[in-house]
C-alpha positions, 0 to 999 in steps of 0.5 A, a space after each residue: 219415882 224419878 227423884 230421891 224419895 227422901 226429898 219428897 215433900 209432905 206438908 212443910 217437911 220432906 219425907 225423911 224429915 217426917 220419918 225422923 221426927 216420928 222415930 224421935 218420939 221413941 228412939 234417942 239414937 237415929 242413924 240415917 244411911 244415905 248415898 255418897 252424894 245424897 241428902 239430907 240437909 242435916 240441920 233440918 233433921 236435928 240430932 242424927 248420925 249420917 252414914 254415907 254409902 261408899 258407892 251408889 246403889 249398893 243396896 239395902 244389905 250394905 246400907 243395913 250393915 253400915 247402919 248397924 255398924 254405926 249404932 251405939 246400942 245392941 239393936 236397931 229398928 231399920 226402915 227405908 225412907 219411903 214409909 210416910 205413915 210409919 208409927 214410932 209405937 209400932 217400931 218400938 213394939 217390934 224392938 220389944 219383941 227381940 228377946 233372944 232373936 237376932 231379928 224381928 221381921 214383920 210378915 204381911 200377906 205372906 210377904 216378909 218386910 225386912 226393911 221395916 224390922 229390928 236387927 241386932 248388931 251381930 247380924 253384920 257378919 251374916 250380912 257380909 256373908 250374904 253379900 260375899 255369896 253374891 246375893 243382893 236381896 235383903 230378905 235373905 237375912 231371914 235364912 241367915 239369922 234367928 228371926 221372930 216373924 210377926 204376923 199380920 194379926 199381931 201387927 194389926 193390934 199395933 197398927 189396925 190399917 197397917 199404914 206403917 207398911 205403906 211405902 212409896 215406889 211410884 208417883 201414884 203411890 206418892 199421890 195416894 199418900 198425899 190424899 190420905 194425909 189430906 183426908 186425915 187433916 
């Protein structure tokens, strides 16, 4: 992207501020994992707990473990900061599916979405084992814990266009998201 995604502007707010505001509608506790020097300006985020990585670029596995270590509850919805159309209702519904599982992971077009999923705190041990084995891909968590996969049809009942899963990886993705916001206004 060329700059921190969390700081991308979406109207009057940054992408991170927008996502925190959306999640606040369904969740009382919000934990934000950031790089050692990274954003956020906590005052603009309201009541959130900020957890900082020890080193830059440790990846999503370490960030997930840090976030899970910081939560007060038994489980949490985890997502990246680059999903501008995330719907809190969808996140809440995924949490409600946890039941006896360690994690709930959406699957769209055959691709797992482990950065838009629900995890129990006890997944930290599996994450630590995955990291110790030299693995860096978050999707490996699916092999290490009991997972309920949520298919596309079930997800569309909650988010018909699956916009909650749109993430911003390129400047073109960002421009497309801005156009969608503009069209919806």
